[in-house]
C-alpha positions, 0 to 999 in steps of 0.5 A, a space after each residue: 121635251 118638244 114633240 117630234 114627228 116623221 123624220 125627226 129624232 131626239 134623245 129620250 130617257 129610256 127604261 131598261 127595255 129601251 122604251 121612253 120612260 116619260 113620253 106619251 106617243 100618239 100614232 095616227 094611221 091611215 092608208 097611204 100616209 099622205 092625206 088623212 094621217 098627216 093632216 091628223 098628225 099635224 093638226 094634233 100638234 098644232 092644237 096642242 101648241 095653241 092650248 099650251 104654247 108649246 108641244 112638250 111635256 113628253 108628247 110625241 105625235 107621228 103617223 104612218 100608213 098601212 100601205 104607206 108611201 115610204 118617203 113620199 111627200 104629203 099630198 098638196 091638197 092636204 098641205 092646203 088644208 093644214 094651211 087653212 088651220 094655220 098648221 105646219 106641213 113642212 118636213 113631212 115624209 110618208 112612212 109604212 106602218 111597222 111593228 115598231 111603230 105600234 109597239 112604241 105607241 101609247 095611243 093609236 088613232 086610225 082613220 077607219 075601222 079597217 085600219 083599226 083592225 089591221 093595227 090590232 092584228 099586228 099584235 103587241 097588245 094593241 087592242 086596248 090602245 087602238 081606236 078609230 079617231 071618231 070612236 075615241 072622240 065619242 068615248 072621250 066626250 063621256 069621260 068626266 075631266 075631273 077624274 083625270 090627273 091635273 096637268 100639273 101632274 104631267 101631260 103623260 100621266 093625264 094622257 095615260 089615264 085618258 086612254 085607260 078610261 076610254 078603253 073601259 067605256 068602249 063596250 058601253 058607248 057604241 057608234 050609232 052607225 058603222 059609218 059614224 066611226 069612219 074618216 073617208 079617204 080624200 085621195 085623188 078628190 078635189 080640194 073641196 072634199 079635202 077641206 070637208 075631211 079636214 073639218 071632220 078631223 078638226 071636229 073630232 080632234 078638238 075634244 080629244 086635245 081638250 081632254 089631253 091638255 085640260 084647256 078648251 079651244 080658244 073661241 
């Protein structure tokens, strides 16, 4: 199954509760869903495709905003940042974060601690599967890849095991500073700042995608 993003729909095998049986859904959350979370969503998809050749195996990557600009296009500077990495920005449509997005997500990665708190406050047992992006990166780096299911057992099984392992480590590996887990908002800033945020997101995503796929980035 190919991955889908904002504005795309496809038939999915579901359980009796109406949720996908063999998919793993990553939800990236920021404020307006026009800068940080679109960059993170599309870079995640791009880096997985680079490693595996396709975006599939049941992986779905999408994004939304706590004050999302529903129906809005991605910011032009965000599109430029994605182009710098060779990632696809086409077809993106902004969304406001809804309960259904959190309910369906297997992993929620937020830009800041405030976003994380807002997602968790929505309920839906989101606490164990919601992290800031940089927090999740820090935890993933401490996980021995040999303890995760091999990719041959499926990307979904590996991804679910990764989230469980990260949640188990959260109380042991704290951020050195409060700001260490933040990706700051570039909205309204010049392109140079957008590019610095893009580099931050890239550096945070690289070990996460490596852990998910079991394939390191190409040098």
